[in-house]
N, C-alpha and C positions, 0 to 999 in steps of 0.2 A: 294535485288532487285538488279534484273540485269542488267546491263548496256551495251545498244544497241550501237553498232558501228556507228560513222558518220563520214563524210568522209572530209565535209565541214569545214572550220573554221572560222568566222566572225569575222573581227575586234575586235569586244568587247570582243570576247572570247582571243584574243590575248592579249588585254589590259589588261583584268582581270589575265591572266596569269603572264604576266610581273609584274601586282603590285603587288600580293600576292607572286610570287617568292623574289621580291628586299625586301617587307617585311619582310618576314621568314630570308632574308640574315642581315637586319640589327637589327634583332634581336635576332641574334645567331641561329635561328635553321638551319635543312636542306633544301634543295630544294626539296627532297623526300616528304619532311610533305607539303612541298607548291602544290609541283604535286598532293599529294592525297586531298591537299583542294579543289585545283581547279576541278579534278576528279569527287569529290563528286557535286560539284554543276554545274556543265555543264553536268553530267551522262556520263562521260568519264575514263577509267582506268589511273590511274596514269602513267603506262608504255607510254600511248598515249601522255600525257599533256609531258611528260619527252620527248617524241622524239617531238614535236612540238618544245618543248623550244631549246634545243639542235640544231635542224636542221633550225630555220625559224626567234624565236622571240630574241633571247639570242644576237645577233648580233647587232640589231637594238638598245639596252638598254644598249651596252656596259660603256657607261658615269655615268647612274645611277648606274649601279653595283659599279663600282670603287666608288662611292660616299658612297653606303649602305655598303661596307666593311671599309671605311675608320670611318666611323660612329661607326660601329659594335667595331673597334680597341678602338675607344677614351673611351666609354661606359665601354670595358673590362680594360683598361688601369685603367678609373676611379673607377670601382667596385675595382679593385687591390690595388687602393691607400684606398679606403676605409678599405678595410680587413688589410691591413699592420697597418694603422694605430689604427685598435680595437684592433688586436694582439700585436702590440709592444707600442703602444701608442705616436706614432709619430704624433706629430703636424705639420700641414703644411693647408697652405691655400686651400680651398675646389677648386679644380680646374674646369673650366668650360667646356663643351662639345666642342671641338673642331670642328670649322667648315672647311671643305674641301674647300681648297684653290683653287681657279681658276687663271689661268696666268695673266687674265685681272684686278683681285683684287692685285696681287703683287707691293709692294713699300717698300721703304727702311724703313719707320714706323712699317711694317708690319714684315719683315725680321728682326728689330732689337727684336722685342716683340720675335719673336719666338726663334730666340736666346738666350737673356734674360731669356726667361721660359724653354729651353732646359740647359741653364746652372744651374739653380734653381732647376733643376730635379735634376739634376748631384750630388748637394751638398746633399738636401735631402736621396737620395741613399748613399753617402759615410756615414754621420750622421747614417743611418739605419745600415748600417755595421760595423761602431764604437760602435754604443752601444750593438749588438751581441757579436761583438767579447769583451766587457767589461762582458757580461752577462757571456759568459764564461770561463773568467780568475776569475769571482769569484765563477763560479761554482767548479771551479779544485781545488779554495783555500780553500773552502767550506768541498771537499770532504778529502782535506788530513787534517784540522784540526780535522774530523770526524772521521777519523780511527787513528790520535792518541790520540784523547780522550776515539775512543773502546781500544785501548790499554792499555792505564792508569786505565780504569776501569777493566780489565782484572787481572792485576798486584794487584789493591784493592780487588777484589772479590777472589783473589787468598789467600792475606795475613789473609783475614777474616776466610776465610775456615780454615786457618792452626790454627789460635788463636780460632776458636770453636772446634775443634779438641784436642786442647790442655787441653781447658775446660773439655772435655767429657771424659776423663781419667778415668780407671777403677775405678769404686766408693768405693774399697778397699785401695785404695791410696788417697781418697780422702782429708785426714788431713792432710798428710806429704804433697799434692800437695800445698793446700792451706797456709803451714808453709814454702813451698820451696821458694827459689828464681828462677829465669829466666831468661837466656840472649837472645839475639839475634845474631845469625851467619851473615859472610856477604853475604847470602842469603836470609836473610826473615825469617829464622826457628828459635822460642824460643825452647831453650834448659833447660834442666831442671837441675840447678847446686845443686849438694848435698854438706851439710856443710862441708864436709869432703875434697871440695876441696880447 
């Protein structure tokens, strides 16, 4: 469908444009997607919608845009907290979505509530950091234990291979091998001890 140039914007067109852009801001989408959506509804190009938004409409909706951005950040913080909880198993009370604060609504109780929430969040962040540090320390300890066990394993395999090699000495010596005695030197090697020694 070819879009036809239209010069006049009605009040309803401006309201539709503003509502759509604000909705996209709240949900973390881009303004460009909002312009494309409005352009499809009004048979205008996304560029025309973007120009109208920047030149005329945006200034009228600064307060609503700021509120939409605050709501988007609150949603993102909530999503991040849930992701941390899923990943690290950190338990904390479910945070409610923060409402935008208007200066008319400010009172001492809301300030105290905000500060206590902030301190609680700092405690949760510190606990998470401590948990991560503990896991990293455990990981380092387990790595060193694994290296030690691998070295012991190699030593045991070396001794077993030496003993196996001693057992399969030339078949001509098998009778004398069985009747002979052996001793181990300081390096862990078995040495045949002749009866003359």
